[in-house]
Backbone as CSV, one residue per row, in Angstrom:
resi,resn,N_x,N_y,N_z,CA_x,CA_y,CA_z,C_x,C_y,C_z
1,MET,-1.607,49.046,-63.859,-1.887,48.683,-62.187,-1.064,48.049,-61.127
2,LYS,-0.209,47.390,-62.286,0.743,46.553,-61.248,1.992,47.787,-61.223
3,LEU,2.264,48.448,-61.927,3.110,49.708,-61.829,3.041,50.508,-60.759
4,ARG,1.775,50.828,-60.932,0.866,51.814,-59.773,1.162,51.289,-58.334
5,LYS,0.855,50.009,-58.347,0.882,49.209,-57.042,2.753,49.401,-56.725
6,LEU,3.161,48.896,-57.661,4.887,49.093,-57.439,5.300,50.421,-56.969
7,LEU,4.998,51.609,-57.422,5.108,52.638,-56.962,4.752,52.785,-55.565
8,LEU,3.568,52.666,-55.498,2.896,52.773,-54.057,3.700,52.172,-52.764
9,ALA,4.174,50.896,-53.224,4.488,50.073,-52.200,6.478,50.721,-51.943
10,THR,6.934,51.491,-53.047,8.220,51.766,-53.115,7.944,52.668,-52.071
11,ALA,7.305,53.842,-52.427,6.897,54.928,-51.384,6.878,54.557,-50.055
12,LEU,6.078,53.608,-49.833,5.796,53.315,-48.633,7.034,52.605,-47.515
13,LEU,7.831,51.948,-48.350,8.766,51.297,-47.980,10.040,52.086,-47.773
14,SER,10.066,53.176,-48.495,11.235,53.961,-48.402,11.062,54.837,-47.334
15,SER,9.350,55.168,-47.008,9.155,56.050,-45.731,9.520,55.240,-44.213
16,LEU,9.008,53.912,-44.451,9.159,52.991,-43.155,11.305,52.763,-43.076
17,VAL,11.608,53.029,-43.962,13.374,52.908,-43.738,13.876,54.189,-42.988
18,VAL,13.062,55.237,-44.151,14.140,56.666,-43.678,13.906,56.959,-42.043
19,ALA,12.629,56.650,-41.289,12.655,56.739,-40.056,14.089,56.530,-39.359
20,PRO,14.234,54.984,-39.150,15.348,54.540,-38.591,16.870,55.305,-38.893
21,LEU,16.765,55.330,-40.301,18.195,55.508,-40.871,18.135,57.471,-40.211
22,ALA,17.290,58.145,-40.218,17.185,59.670,-40.039,17.926,59.710,-38.480
23,SER,17.574,58.610,-37.516,18.291,58.472,-36.150,19.547,58.266,-36.137
24,ILE,20.416,57.996,-37.303,21.699,57.458,-37.144,22.777,58.533,-36.993
25,PRO,22.607,60.050,-37.326,23.542,60.904,-36.774,23.455,61.072,-35.164
26,ALA,22.553,60.916,-34.611,22.307,60.899,-33.106,22.850,60.066,-32.678
27,LEU,22.366,58.452,-33.147,23.554,57.562,-32.213,24.540,57.395,-32.706
28,ALA,25.272,58.108,-33.960,26.568,58.115,-33.886,27.187,59.241,-33.127
29,GLN,26.756,60.662,-32.632,27.185,61.220,-31.781,27.265,60.263,-30.617
30,ASP,26.234,60.038,-30.177,26.228,59.258,-28.453,27.288,58.294,-28.557
31,ALA,27.466,57.658,-29.880,28.395,56.311,-29.403,29.555,56.914,-29.569
32,ALA,30.129,58.188,-30.225,31.550,58.850,-30.251,31.771,59.346,-28.856
33,ALA,30.447,59.903,-27.915,30.459,60.694,-26.792,31.026,59.090,-26.067
34,GLY,29.937,58.192,-26.134,30.456,56.739,-24.914,32.247,56.257,-25.123
35,GLY,32.526,56.616,-26.381,33.736,56.167,-26.800,35.074,56.528,-26.034
36,ASP,34.949,57.508,-25.175,35.966,58.004,-24.645,36.100,57.768,-23.495
37,LEU,34.861,57.283,-22.590,34.979,56.910,-21.500,36.112,55.460,-21.193
38,VAL,36.871,55.550,-20.270,37.563,54.609,-19.855,37.389,53.759,-18.774
39,ALA,36.960,52.414,-18.527,36.774,51.541,-17.644,37.939,51.848,-16.149
40,THR,38.007,51.655,-15.199,39.319,51.189,-14.410,39.107,50.446,-13.464
41,GLU,40.034,49.872,-12.911,39.838,48.758,-11.887,40.964,48.663,-11.104
42,GLY,40.662,48.277,-9.749,41.164,48.624,-8.429,41.783,49.665,-8.318
43,GLY,43.125,49.771,-8.658,43.941,51.182,-8.411,43.891,52.155,-9.529
44,GLY,42.942,51.680,-10.323,42.406,52.802,-11.514,43.263,52.537,-12.711
45,ALA,43.819,51.187,-13.002,44.419,50.962,-14.316,43.396,50.820,-15.405
46,PRO,43.531,51.693,-16.384,43.077,51.524,-17.435,42.666,49.699,-18.030
47,VAL,41.329,49.932,-18.745,40.694,48.710,-18.987,40.878,49.326,-21.026
48,GLN,41.308,48.261,-21.633,41.242,48.597,-23.009,39.797,48.200,-23.602
49,THR,39.190,49.245,-24.254,37.973,49.558,-24.716,37.735,49.594,-26.205
50,THR,37.276,49.167,-27.130,37.066,49.374,-28.205,35.719,49.962,-28.639
51,LYS,35.912,51.404,-29.332,34.731,52.108,-30.212,33.973,51.284,-31.273
52,LYS,33.034,51.037,-30.622,32.040,50.799,-31.992,30.938,51.554,-32.534
53,ASN,30.364,51.525,-33.258,29.518,52.355,-34.247,28.454,51.805,-33.494
54,ALA,27.813,52.484,-32.872,26.290,51.772,-32.413,25.139,52.459,-32.999
55,GLY,25.354,52.919,-33.942,24.458,53.566,-34.871,23.647,52.119,-35.652
56,PHE,22.618,52.435,-36.355,21.355,51.434,-36.904,22.198,50.609,-37.977
57,ILE,23.471,51.177,-38.949,24.044,50.368,-39.701,25.065,49.598,-38.799
58,GLY,25.626,49.894,-37.830,26.710,49.389,-37.234,26.091,48.194,-36.441
59,VAL,24.781,48.454,-36.065,24.060,47.267,-35.418,23.621,45.947,-36.556
60,ILE,23.366,45.895,-37.724,23.228,45.303,-38.424,24.507,44.913,-38.760
61,PHE,25.331,45.226,-39.344,26.581,44.599,-40.040,27.557,44.428,-38.645
62,GLY,27.383,44.684,-37.464,28.178,44.527,-36.485,27.511,43.101,-35.479
63,SER,26.484,42.769,-36.054,26.043,41.555,-35.253,25.986,39.939,-36.125
64,GLY,27.072,40.319,-36.933,27.516,38.953,-38.018,26.188,38.653,-38.918
65,ALA,26.641,37.319,-39.582,26.095,36.845,-40.792,24.357,36.641,-40.425
66,LEU,24.175,36.427,-39.353,22.783,35.850,-38.578,21.987,37.264,-38.605
67,GLY,22.689,38.169,-38.015,21.876,39.624,-37.679,21.708,40.202,-39.221
68,VAL,22.576,40.008,-40.049,22.253,40.502,-41.466,21.250,39.988,-42.095
69,ILE,21.115,38.437,-41.881,20.131,37.663,-42.372,18.639,37.906,-41.850
70,LEU,18.820,38.165,-40.155,17.454,38.833,-39.873,17.055,40.236,-39.777
71,TRP,17.907,40.815,-40.432,17.533,42.531,-40.833,17.141,42.350,-42.298
72,THR,17.518,41.826,-43.018,17.027,41.384,-44.620,15.825,40.746,-44.468
73,SER,15.445,40.204,-43.494,14.307,39.086,-43.393,13.049,40.158,-43.043
74,LEU,13.487,41.132,-41.742,12.618,41.968,-41.574,12.415,43.004,-42.847
75,PHE,12.955,43.440,-43.230,12.756,44.297,-44.389,12.067,43.645,-45.369
76,LEU,12.259,42.299,-45.537,11.425,41.763,-46.714,9.830,41.708,-46.322
77,ASP,9.981,41.288,-44.918,8.743,41.149,-44.256,7.698,42.261,-44.281
78,GLY,8.594,43.453,-43.967,7.919,44.976,-44.115,7.462,45.296,-45.741
79,ALA,8.489,44.779,-46.749,7.930,45.060,-48.104,6.660,44.180,-48.683
80,ILE,6.887,42.966,-48.359,6.000,42.306,-48.425,4.526,42.859,-47.762
81,ALA,4.444,43.120,-46.598,3.272,43.603,-45.910,2.949,44.663,-46.610
82,ILE,3.607,45.629,-47.113,3.472,47.080,-47.878,2.816,46.713,-48.922
83,TYR,3.259,45.472,-49.947,2.645,45.530,-51.141,1.267,44.754,-51.043
84,PHE,1.243,44.096,-50.229,-0.419,43.588,-50.161,-1.360,44.539,-49.608
85,ILE,-0.464,45.478,-48.729,-1.613,46.657,-48.140,-1.936,47.483,-49.229
86,VAL,-1.019,47.696,-50.215,-1.468,48.650,-51.332,-2.141,48.135,-52.138
87,ASP,-2.249,46.226,-52.348,-2.536,45.354,-53.555,-4.204,45.488,-52.886
88,CYS,-4.265,45.226,-51.450,-5.411,45.447,-51.260,-6.308,46.863,-51.384
89,PHE,-5.744,47.484,-50.717,-6.453,49.129,-50.796,-6.945,49.186,-52.369
90,VAL,-6.624,48.435,-53.601,-6.551,49.317,-54.639,-7.981,48.034,-55.085
91,LEU,-8.126,46.926,-54.746,-8.665,45.930,-54.906,-10.077,46.175,-54.164
92,ILE,-9.891,46.234,-52.944,-11.135,46.621,-52.160,-11.972,47.983,-51.986
93,LYS,-12.477,48.177,-53.300,-13.307,49.612,-53.284,-14.848,49.058,-54.258
94,PRO,-15.680,49.706,-54.162,-16.984,49.570,-54.850,-16.703,49.334,-56.067
95,GLU,-16.036,50.232,-56.922,-15.519,50.170,-58.445,-14.975,48.745,-58.831
96,LYS,-14.375,48.425,-57.941,-13.490,47.276,-58.253,-14.261,45.781,-58.185
97,ILE,-14.796,45.764,-57.123,-16.174,44.740,-56.814,-17.133,44.810,-56.901
98,MET,-17.945,45.884,-57.004,-19.222,45.696,-57.769,-19.480,46.994,-58.462
99,PRO,-19.031,47.229,-60.002,-18.729,48.576,-60.795,-20.259,48.792,-60.642
100,ALA,-20.843,50.018,-60.777,-21.941,50.704,-61.244,-22.490,50.651,-62.636
101,SER,-21.407,50.210,-63.775,-21.714,50.607,-64.805,-22.268,48.642,-64.983
102,LEU,-21.972,47.971,-64.229,-22.288,46.347,-64.283,-23.246,46.329,-64.153
103,ILE,-23.892,46.769,-62.473,-25.044,46.645,-62.288,-26.235,47.429,-62.959
104,ALA,-25.664,48.826,-63.894,-26.834,49.358,-64.421,-27.132,48.713,-65.857
105,ASN,-25.834,48.170,-66.550,-26.258,46.930,-67.563,-27.382,45.992,-67.347
106,VAL,-26.750,45.446,-66.228,-27.339,43.873,-65.936,-29.087,44.017,-65.422
107,GLU,-29.204,45.470,-64.652,-30.454,45.937,-64.290,-31.431,46.230,-65.540
108,ALA,-30.609,47.315,-66.542,-31.446,47.216,-68.130,-31.615,45.908,-68.759
109,ALA,-31.089,45.033,-68.975,-31.294,43.601,-69.362,-32.096,43.212,-68.825
110,MET,-32.296,43.063,-67.298,-33.383,41.868,-66.736,-34.379,42.817,-66.965
111,ALA,-34.566,44.237,-66.916,-35.821,44.863,-67.252,-36.343,44.698,-68.381
112,GLU,-35.371,44.215,-69.490,-36.216,43.858,-70.710,-36.319,42.367,-71.131
113,GLY,-36.130,41.506,-69.439,-35.915,40.434,-69.762,-35.038,39.160,-70.440
114,ASP,-33.997,40.127,-70.985,-33.106,39.612,-71.976,-31.808,39.116,-71.004
115,VAL,-31.815,37.463,-70.110,-30.521,37.479,-69.539,-29.630,36.988,-70.370
116,MET,-29.468,36.781,-71.916,-28.489,36.702,-72.165,-27.490,37.647,-72.238
117,LYS,-28.365,38.809,-72.492,-27.474,40.317,-72.881,-26.863,40.454,-71.313
118,ALA,-27.693,40.388,-70.275,-27.075,40.250,-68.980,-26.112,39.472,-68.656
119,LEU,-25.982,38.172,-69.153,-24.532,37.239,-69.006,-23.757,37.955,-70.057
120,GLU,-23.931,38.585,-71.121,-22.783,39.051,-71.978,-22.165,40.331,-71.313
121,SER,-22.792,41.242,-70.462,-22.523,42.447,-69.833,-21.657,41.852,-68.714
122,CYS,-21.932,40.292,-67.717,-20.976,40.034,-66.746,-19.864,39.809,-67.202
123,LYS,-19.771,39.061,-68.500,-18.341,39.032,-69.244,-17.691,39.776,-69.709
124,SER,-18.091,40.685,-70.259,-17.718,41.963,-70.452,-17.018,42.879,-69.316
125,GLU,-17.303,42.616,-68.249,-16.740,43.606,-67.106,-16.520,42.480,-65.962
126,PRO,-15.286,41.737,-66.149,-15.075,40.592,-65.071,-14.540,40.850,-63.555
127,GLY,-14.978,40.486,-62.689,-14.663,40.950,-61.553,-15.749,40.154,-60.502
128,PRO,-15.341,40.501,-58.952,-16.154,39.574,-58.243,-17.463,39.560,-58.599
129,MET,-18.189,40.419,-58.293,-19.728,40.456,-58.461,-20.125,39.935,-59.775
130,ALA,-19.680,40.175,-61.277,-19.558,39.998,-62.296,-19.338,38.166,-62.312
131,ASN,-18.574,37.965,-61.572,-18.198,36.305,-61.693,-19.463,35.381,-60.901
132,ILE,-20.109,35.906,-59.770,-21.329,35.555,-59.228,-22.344,35.900,-59.932
133,LEU,-22.562,37.116,-61.007,-23.887,36.999,-61.668,-23.842,35.954,-62.781
134,GLU,-22.668,35.787,-63.304,-22.251,34.919,-64.183,-22.803,33.316,-64.025
135,ALA,-22.233,33.047,-62.791,-22.790,31.667,-62.180,-24.211,31.621,-62.385
136,GLY,-24.648,32.913,-61.815,-26.315,32.652,-61.580,-26.900,32.393,-62.901
137,PHE,-26.698,33.126,-63.931,-27.388,33.299,-65.072,-27.007,32.229,-66.122
138,SER,-25.989,31.591,-65.671,-25.440,30.252,-66.487,-26.459,29.043,-66.028
139,HIS,-26.932,29.159,-65.077,-27.985,28.161,-64.671,-29.389,28.864,-64.806
140,VAL,-29.742,29.481,-65.456,-31.001,30.201,-65.302,-32.221,29.062,-66.379
141,GLU,-31.850,27.753,-66.628,-32.514,27.028,-67.328,-33.018,25.736,-66.665
142,GLU,-32.447,26.009,-64.856,-32.077,25.183,-64.380,-33.331,24.945,-63.251
143,GLY,-33.842,26.414,-63.145,-34.497,26.914,-62.363,-33.781,27.777,-60.996
144,TYR,-34.772,28.238,-59.999,-34.652,29.234,-59.260,-33.524,28.859,-58.094
145,ASP,-33.863,27.901,-57.644,-33.221,26.916,-56.655,-31.502,26.847,-56.899
146,ILE,-31.501,26.213,-58.110,-30.269,25.819,-58.682,-29.588,27.306,-58.388
147,ILE,-30.049,28.243,-59.654,-29.518,29.424,-59.552,-29.104,30.090,-57.967
148,GLN,-29.805,30.062,-56.982,-29.100,30.019,-55.647,-28.258,29.703,-55.091
149,GLU,-28.020,28.438,-55.596,-27.014,27.216,-54.998,-25.933,27.836,-55.598
150,ALA,-25.950,28.145,-57.189,-24.899,28.737,-58.023,-24.225,29.966,-57.127
151,VAL,-24.885,30.997,-57.302,-24.867,32.127,-56.357,-24.221,32.020,-55.435
152,THR,-24.715,31.184,-54.458,-24.081,31.153,-53.175,-22.780,30.937,-53.499
153,ALA,-22.577,29.268,-54.004,-21.307,29.155,-54.220,-20.505,29.836,-54.710
154,ALA,-20.567,30.835,-56.025,-19.633,31.634,-56.366,-19.283,33.212,-55.124
155,THR,-20.452,33.162,-54.884,-19.775,34.126,-53.483,-18.890,33.831,-52.507
156,ASP,-19.323,32.478,-52.036,-18.355,31.938,-51.281,-16.892,31.957,-51.802
157,LEU,-16.818,31.838,-52.756,-15.419,31.447,-53.725,-14.795,32.916,-54.357
158,GLU,-15.253,33.781,-54.268,-14.834,35.408,-54.266,-14.492,35.836,-53.125
159,THR,-15.484,35.496,-52.123,-15.179,35.925,-50.782,-13.392,35.699,-50.136
160,GLU,-13.553,34.273,-50.536,-12.270,33.598,-49.828,-11.040,34.145,-50.923
161,ARG,-10.979,34.447,-52.014,-10.083,35.222,-52.658,-9.815,36.420,-52.303
162,ILE,-10.990,37.206,-51.740,-10.204,38.604,-51.566,-9.806,38.500,-49.978
163,MET,-10.421,37.157,-49.321,-9.796,37.246,-47.889,-8.136,36.541,-47.834
164,GLN,-7.959,35.647,-48.847,-6.885,35.363,-49.059,-5.865,36.248,-49.083
165,ARG,-5.925,37.081,-49.863,-5.074,38.384,-50.012,-5.123,39.221,-48.827
166,LEU,-6.114,39.299,-48.103,-5.944,40.035,-46.655,-5.099,39.013,-45.438
167,THR,-5.036,37.833,-45.856,-4.359,37.152,-44.956,-3.079,36.929,-44.791
168,TRP,-2.463,37.668,-46.200,-0.951,37.305,-46.124,-0.309,38.832,-45.514
169,ILE,-1.478,40.166,-45.156,-1.306,40.777,-44.475,-1.069,40.309,-42.943
170,SER,-1.801,39.831,-42.579,-2.199,39.180,-41.438,-0.585,38.133,-40.923
171,VAL,-0.104,37.481,-41.839,0.730,36.889,-41.996,2.144,37.542,-41.362
172,CYS,2.475,38.583,-42.589,3.349,39.476,-42.124,3.228,40.157,-40.862
173,SER,2.098,40.605,-40.287,2.098,41.380,-39.126,2.792,40.250,-38.162
174,ASN,2.366,38.989,-38.264,2.500,38.026,-37.302,4.152,37.591,-37.464
175,LEU,4.648,37.790,-38.440,5.988,37.390,-38.776,6.780,38.426,-38.223
176,GLY,6.765,39.593,-38.356,7.493,40.586,-37.474,7.971,40.509,-36.423
177,PRO,7.347,40.387,-35.192,7.468,40.319,-33.867,8.278,38.960,-33.486
178,MET,8.067,37.841,-34.471,8.758,36.634,-34.548,10.149,37.150,-34.736
179,LEU,10.364,37.430,-36.018,11.503,37.699,-36.315,12.210,38.933,-35.446
180,GLY,11.696,39.724,-34.885,12.534,40.483,-33.445,12.596,39.883,-32.490
181,LEU,11.970,38.979,-32.135,12.286,38.313,-30.720,13.504,37.237,-30.883
182,LEU,13.465,36.510,-32.707,14.838,35.881,-32.240,16.008,37.001,-32.581
183,GLY,15.950,38.266,-33.075,17.103,39.129,-33.178,17.467,39.432,-31.642
184,THR,16.344,39.448,-30.809,16.761,40.043,-29.633,17.463,38.437,-28.961
185,VAL,16.857,37.584,-29.017,17.720,36.524,-28.544,18.734,36.268,-28.865
186,GLN,19.176,36.325,-30.240,20.923,36.542,-30.881,21.532,37.813,-29.907
187,GLY,20.933,38.661,-29.754,21.379,40.169,-28.757,22.290,39.622,-27.511
188,MET,21.256,38.878,-26.994,21.436,38.599,-25.500,22.425,37.424,-25.481
189,ILE,22.234,36.447,-26.352,23.284,35.366,-26.521,24.455,36.141,-26.592
190,MET,25.001,37.064,-27.580,26.274,37.661,-27.864,26.427,38.185,-26.562
191,CYS,25.713,39.154,-25.897,25.976,39.824,-24.394,26.246,38.713,-23.823
192,PHE,25.636,37.856,-23.110,26.362,36.753,-22.369,27.368,36.297,-22.481
193,SER,27.732,35.829,-23.872,29.380,35.390,-24.559,30.156,36.548,-24.072
194,SER,29.899,37.780,-24.477,31.019,38.620,-24.385,31.230,38.706,-22.626
195,LEU,29.970,38.539,-22.179,30.119,38.594,-20.104,31.282,37.416,-19.651
196,ALA,30.808,36.222,-20.510,31.665,35.265,-20.161,32.988,35.087,-20.453
197,THR,33.775,36.203,-21.029,35.109,36.208,-21.374,36.014,36.595,-19.968
198,GLY,34.976,37.392,-18.753,36.045,37.944,-17.671,35.933,39.243,-18.078
199,ALA,36.232,39.785,-19.009,36.975,41.162,-19.071,35.773,41.573,-20.412
200,PRO,34.995,42.032,-20.475,33.897,42.344,-21.619,34.469,43.405,-22.136
201,ASP,34.296,43.307,-23.477,34.517,44.635,-24.036,33.374,45.499,-24.225
202,VAL,33.607,46.731,-23.630,32.188,47.160,-23.094,31.558,47.860,-24.877
203,GLY,32.403,47.879,-25.657,31.863,48.388,-27.114,31.023,47.251,-27.534
204,SER,31.948,45.918,-27.463,30.975,44.773,-28.342,29.716,44.676,-27.003
205,LEU,29.817,45.009,-25.957,28.789,44.638,-25.170,27.472,45.631,-25.456
206,ALA,27.730,46.623,-25.550,26.748,47.779,-26.123,26.220,47.588,-27.313
207,LEU,27.037,46.705,-28.248,26.269,46.655,-29.786,25.397,45.495,-29.591
208,SER,26.036,44.184,-28.833,25.015,43.106,-28.408,23.794,43.820,-27.760
209,ILE,23.359,44.625,-26.863,22.388,45.042,-26.546,21.728,45.657,-27.509
210,GLY,22.297,46.703,-28.374,21.656,47.613,-29.366,20.845,46.701,-30.560
211,GLN,21.498,45.349,-30.807,21.205,44.593,-31.499,19.507,43.905,-30.952
212,ALA,19.762,43.392,-29.860,18.606,42.832,-29.215,17.397,44.173,-29.291
213,LEU,17.889,45.275,-28.800,16.402,46.300,-28.487,16.085,46.654,-30.076
214,TRP,17.043,46.846,-31.267,16.731,47.343,-32.221,15.909,46.241,-33.308
215,THR,16.341,45.127,-33.011,15.240,43.840,-34.087,13.983,43.760,-33.226
216,THR,14.182,43.844,-32.198,12.358,44.329,-31.183,11.605,45.484,-31.570
217,ALA,12.513,46.257,-32.096,11.848,47.708,-32.328,11.502,47.572,-34.032
218,GLY,12.384,46.794,-34.485,11.893,46.576,-36.206,10.584,45.688,-36.386
219,GLY,10.784,44.630,-35.761,9.594,43.663,-35.490,8.240,44.149,-35.122
220,LEU,8.264,45.311,-34.373,7.046,46.139,-33.859,7.060,47.046,-34.839
221,CYS,7.544,47.629,-35.222,7.456,48.884,-36.588,6.612,48.033,-37.673
222,VAL,6.988,46.875,-37.905,6.457,46.006,-38.924,5.169,45.409,-38.677
223,ALA,4.858,44.866,-37.505,3.791,44.339,-36.840,2.450,45.424,-36.794
224,ILE,2.686,46.703,-36.227,1.785,47.426,-35.500,1.023,48.025,-37.020
225,PRO,1.783,48.498,-37.741,0.704,49.268,-38.870,-0.168,47.866,-39.805
226,SER,0.952,46.508,-39.971,0.305,45.441,-40.715,-1.005,45.686,-40.447
227,ILE,-0.765,45.075,-38.648,-2.026,44.703,-38.136,-3.354,45.309,-38.052
228,THR,-3.088,46.902,-38.179,-3.494,48.069,-38.171,-4.466,48.014,-39.318
229,PHE,-3.752,47.681,-40.492,-3.989,48.016,-41.782,-4.813,46.632,-42.125
230,PHE,-4.922,45.707,-41.668,-5.276,44.384,-41.922,-6.892,44.261,-41.489
231,TYR,-6.872,44.783,-39.904,-8.363,45.012,-39.356,-9.065,45.570,-40.263
232,SER,-8.659,46.948,-40.633,-9.145,48.139,-41.358,-9.850,47.381,-42.782
233,LEU,-9.034,46.983,-43.566,-9.545,46.562,-44.803,-10.020,45.178,-44.873
234,ARG,-10.170,44.158,-43.548,-10.836,43.246,-43.194,-12.301,43.858,-43.234
235,ASN,-12.456,44.605,-42.279,-14.133,45.374,-42.176,-14.257,46.215,-43.444
236,SER,-13.625,46.544,-44.167,-14.055,47.030,-45.286,-14.789,45.793,-46.332
237,ALA,-13.667,44.970,-46.256,-13.905,44.043,-47.234,-14.961,43.275,-46.929
238,ASN,-15.650,42.924,-45.629,-16.855,42.724,-45.134,-18.269,43.493,-45.340
239,ARG,-18.213,45.031,-45.339,-19.133,45.448,-45.988,-19.604,45.374,-47.479
240,LEU,-18.378,45.579,-47.943,-18.741,45.393,-49.522,-19.390,43.829,-50.076
241,ILE,-18.606,43.373,-49.266,-19.010,41.614,-49.636,-20.578,41.735,-49.024
242,LEU,-21.044,42.027,-48.252,-22.398,41.841,-47.781,-23.276,42.500,-48.743
243,ARG,-22.594,43.937,-49.201,-23.709,44.810,-49.935,-23.470,44.302,-51.672
244,MET,-22.572,43.782,-51.906,-22.597,42.872,-53.199,-23.657,41.479,-53.073
245,THR,-23.173,40.700,-51.992,-24.511,40.010,-51.886,-25.869,40.632,-52.125
246,ALA,-26.171,41.365,-51.453,-27.841,41.956,-51.349,-27.957,42.330,-52.647
247,GLN,-27.238,43.134,-53.110,-27.234,43.762,-54.827,-27.592,42.262,-55.641
248,THR,-26.630,41.675,-55.461,-26.707,40.518,-56.686,-28.140,39.635,-56.100
249,MET,-28.630,39.560,-54.940,-29.896,38.908,-55.129,-31.379,39.516,-55.655
250,GLU,-30.798,41.155,-55.297,-32.027,42.314,-56.193,-32.045,41.773,-57.680
251,LEU,-30.636,41.617,-58.269,-30.345,41.108,-59.739,-30.976,40.149,-60.431
252,ILE,-31.169,39.047,-59.375,-31.582,37.845,-59.749,-33.060,37.652,-59.379
253,LYS,-33.556,38.235,-58.853,-35.058,37.794,-58.303,-35.824,37.926,-59.038
254,GLY,-35.621,38.413,-60.559,-36.617,38.354,-61.694,-36.513,37.361,-62.528
255,LEU,-35.583,36.468,-61.630,-35.555,34.715,-62.478,-36.359,33.679,-61.579
256,ARG,-37.205,34.267,-60.214,-38.231,33.429,-59.431,-39.049,32.649,-60.314
257,ASN,-39.168,33.073,-61.419,-40.772,32.577,-62.177,-39.966,31.709,-63.269
258,VAL,-38.732,31.033,-63.136,-38.065,30.474,-64.383,-38.733,28.937,-64.074
259,GLU,-38.672,28.188,-63.044,-39.306,26.978,-62.928,-40.661,26.946,-63.409
260,VAL,-41.776,28.117,-63.312,-42.918,28.004,-63.294,-43.526,27.749,-64.994
261,VAL,-42.431,29.048,-65.663,-42.637,29.191,-66.933,-41.926,27.586,-67.668
262,GLY,-40.969,26.901,-66.987,-40.878,25.530,-67.726,-41.701,24.951,-67.340
263,ASP,-42.452,24.884,-66.473,-43.569,23.678,-65.910,-45.010,23.913,-67.133
264,GLU,-44.868,25.237,-67.293,-45.966,25.670,-68.001,-45.542,24.993,-69.527
265,GLU,-44.360,25.330,-70.146,-43.740,24.815,-71.445,-44.084,23.171,-71.403
266,GLN,-43.578,22.348,-70.388,-43.685,21.027,-70.255,-45.128,20.873,-70.369
267,ALA,-46.318,21.573,-69.928,-47.556,21.206,-70.306,-48.266,21.187,-71.402
């Protein structure tokens, strides 16, 4: 299962990287065409310009160590977001949260009045619903009120575990624009520093502006898909949790007479 998640994450990350890289040839052609232009001053004396690679790779490595760190952070943020998206896609499924085989085995055991058999069925198929039912069946001798409290507490715990996995997608979606904004600020600082020299290098100026725009675009490329998947997966998780809660209460309703039986035995 981990290998499958890794392969899916690698495939999605590759598709995320291929799109920007595919635009490199066009950007390189634009840069080559722009490199031949010569600015003039006063009587037309040429101003020395430096040809710069305005392509995606040139933007990454031409913006200094901080730029490389920023782009590495952006790619890492995207990779982590993809990993948790794939992980949650695998986790948030009915067969993972409330498997049909577990429900069938517990229903059969409860029809026979064999709570221990139902408890063993839960232990043999661990998962969110199994953990909740196991918490309820473990307190079967303490009465139905205690069973309900145990089930409620276990449901809250399992819900929090699922939501914590989803929260990481939201964290990555929030980090993307922040990293992009930091790259934008860095690019603008480089741009104004170049202008402050009095006779700015056109190539360096264009590269600084490119750094600012590319990092903004990179941050949005991470944030937009991440936030979309986050809300989609969160809604799916909420629906499954509601179904699981309703199904759990249906399975344990046969334990309502536990207190009555206990009172009769004491009498």
